[in-house]
N, C-alpha and C positions, 0 to 999 in steps of 0.2 A: 197458635199464631197470635201475637199481640200487636195491636194497632193503636198505640198512643198517639195523640195529636191528630191533626187533620190529614196527614199523609201516612203516618205510621212508620215504624222501623221495620223494614222488610226482613222476613225470615228467608230461609233457603227456598221454602215452598212458594212464598210470595214472589221472590226474585225469579224463580223458574216460570211461574205463571206470567209474570210481566214480560219475560224474554220470549215466551211462546206467543203472546199476543202481538208483540212487536214484529217478530219474524213473520207471522201470518199476515199482518197488515202490510208489511213491506212486499211480500210476494204477491198479494192480491192487487195492491196498487200498481206494482210493476207490470203485471200481466194484463190487467184490465183497465188501468187508469187512462191510457191514451184513447181507447175506444169509447169509454164513458164520457170523457171530456169532449170528444168530437161529435157526440150525438146531436143531430139537428143543426150542425154548423155548415154542412155541405162540403167540408174539407175532404180531400182525398185521404184514404186510409194509408198509414205508413206500413210498409212491408216489415214483418217481424218486429213490430214495435215493442211487444212485451219482452221478447228475448233481449232486444237491444237495451231496454230500460234496466233489466235485471243485471246484465253484464256491466253496464256503466255504473250501476249502483255498487257492484263489487269492486270496480276500479276505485271509485271515490272512497269507499269504506277502507280499502287497503291503504290508500293514501292518508286518510285521516288517522288510522291507527298508528301508522309509522311516524307521521309528523307529530301526533300527540305524544308518542313515547319519547321522541327526541326532546320535546319541550317539557314533558312531565318529569324526566330525569333531573332536569335543572331545578324544578320546583320541589322535588321530593326531599332534597337535603339528606341529612344523615338518617340511617335506619334501614330496615329491610325493604326491598323493592320487589314488586311482582315479577313473575316470569316474563321475559322479553317476548313480545309478539311481532317485532318489527320484521324479522325474516319471513315468517309465514304470511304476514300482511303484504309485504312487497311481492312475494311469489304469487299470492292470490291476485293482486293487481296485474301482474305479468300475464298470468293465465287468462284473466278476463279480457285484457287488451288483445291477446292473441285470438281469443274467441270472437271478439268484435271484428278482427281482421278476417277471420274465416267466414263470419256471417256476411261481411261485405262482399266477398267473392260469391257466396251462394245467392244473395239477393240480387246482385248486379248481373249475374250470369256471365261475368267476365272470367278469363283465366287468371290464376293467381298473379303471374308477372304483370299483367295489365292492371289488375285491381290494386296491386301494391304500388304501381306508378301513379295512381290518382292522388290528389292532395290529401284526402282523408286516409287513404292507405298508407301514405308516407308518414303522416302524423301518428297513426296507430303503431307503426313500426318503431318510431322514435319513442313513443310512450312505453311500449313493451320492453324495449332495450333499456330504457332509463330505469324502470322498476327492477329489471333483472340486475342491473349494476347496483342499485340501491340495496338489494338483498345481499349482494356480495360485500358491500361496505358494512352493512349491519352485522354480518357474520365475522367481520374482521376485528382486529384489536382497536380499531378507530371507527366505531359506528357513526360518529358525527360526520364522517365524510359523505354519508348518504344524503346530506343536505343538497349537494350539487345536483346529483341525478334526479332527486325529487323535485327540485326547482325546474329542471328541464321538462319533467313530466307534467308539471302544473302549466307551464307555458304551452306545451303541445296540446294539452287538453283544452285550454282556453282558446287556442287557435282553431281546433277542430270542432268544438261544441258550438261556437258562436261565430261563424263566418260572416263577415260584413263587407259590403262594397263601398260604403262611405265611412270615413274615419275609422278604419279597422284597428289602428294602433290604440285609439282611446278605448274601443270596446274590449280589446284583448287585455289592456292594462286594468280596466275595471274588473274583468273576470278573474284575472290573476290574483288581485287583492281579495276579491270576494271568496274565491276558492281556497286561498291560503287561510283566510280568517275562519271560514266554515270548518276547515280541517283542524285548525287549532282549537276551536270551541268544542267540537264533538270529540276529537281524539284525545285532547288533553284532559277533558273532564272524565272520560272513560278511564284513563290511566290514573288520575287522582283518586277516583272512587275505588279502583282496584288496590291502590296503595293504602287507602284508609281501611279497607276491609282486611288487608293483610296485617296491618298494625293495630287493628281494633281501636281505631281512633285517628290520630294524625290530623287534628283540626287545623294545625299550622299550615299544612300542605294546601288545604282548601282555601285558607286565607290568602296565600300567595297566588293561587290560581284565580281567585276572585279579582285581584288587582289586574292581572293580565286580561281576564275575560272582559273587563269594562272597556278596555281599548279595542279588543277584537269586536265587541258588540257595536261600538261606534263605527268602526270601519265597515262592518257588514251593513249597517243601516244606511250609511251614506252611499256606498257603492251599489247596493241593491236598489235604492231609490233612483239614483242617476241612470242606472241601466234600464230600469222599468220605463222611465220617462223617455228614454231614447228609443226603446224597442216597441212599446205598446201604445198605439193610438187609442185615445179615450173611447172612440166609438166601437172599438173591437174588444172591449173588456168582457162583455157577456156573449158576444157572437162568435168568438174564436176559442179553440181549445186552450191556446196559450193564456188568454185572459182568464178563463175559468180556473185553470190550474194555479195561476198566480194568486187568485183570490184565496184558494185553499192554502197556499203557502203562507200568505199574509196572516191568515187565521191561526195557523200552526205556529208561526213566528211570534204572534202575540201571546199564545199559550205558553210557549217556551220562555218568553220574557217574564211573564207572571211567575212561573216556577223559579226562574233565576232570582227574581226579587224576593220570593218567599224564602229561598235558601239563604240569600244574603241577610235577610232580616233575622232569621233564626241564628245565623252565625254570629251576628253582631250582638244578639241578646244572650248568647251562650247556650242556645238550644241545639237540638239535633238538626243540622242542615243536610245531613247525608240523604235522608229520605226524599225530600223534594228534588235533590240533585239527581237521584237515581231515576226518578220519573222524567226529569228534564232530559237526561241523556237518551232515554227511550223515545221521547217525542222528537228529539233531534234526529234519530235514525229515520223516522218517518219524514221529517223535513228534507233529508238528503234524497230520498227516493222521489219526493214530489219535485225537488229541484232538478233531478235527472229528467223527469217527464217534460220539463220546460225545454230541454235540449233535444227532445225527440219529436215533439209536435211541430207543425209548420210555423215559421216565423210570421207573425201577423202582418209585417210589412209586405210580404209576398202576396197577401190576400186582399189588402186594401189599396185603393188608388192613392 
């Protein structure tokens, strides 16, 4: 195993170890993150928080892989392309959405018809059906048609994950842009790296991705900042689970930003940008599960006067 440069060029063993570490971190954070963040806050425990987090992570991962593949195909240009994962990704998101719906009935103690009639139940039904339709589109001769049901899924997820009583349209709009940007960043980078591995090069694909990523990064920074200022009172940063998890997300976001800058610097100098980009996509997976935790813990506005 050779490791030239500060990050090294990953071998199969290195990639497997990195994947195992990421999967372990995601599972541990999903199952234990809410409880750890709520330690000493006095907040009520969320029923089935770990299972909810894990299922929501699978929903967002399926969304990101599908969205990233749609965008990545446009960036890939001529040449061999990796095996399509959009159909299994959409089916994964469908199954996870259905799992969340079943979990809602179990936790609420309501009968399925009653639970499905709740706002959250209806939105989960819309999300599951949207992903199922996206899978059918991806399997057809015109996979780009999946953009429409994926857009419906994004809006439904934004409405479900961030319910607001004041200016709900603004909050939903910010979340839609943020969720779309995050899916493009994570999913498209994953597709680009798979393409580069298949072609044993393909630096031009990474260059085209970097141009798109700059716009996505700006959109994420703006919407994330505005959403935080709207949702998190300053005196609740350290005393609520939401504030603590947000600090972890900001730390990880800064780490990903440095990795993205390192990849861009190497790319401009003609060096190997693939190695830091692989670490970047691994950290992004952890960012996704931390972001999901923010939708599971209580809204700080409910806890502060």
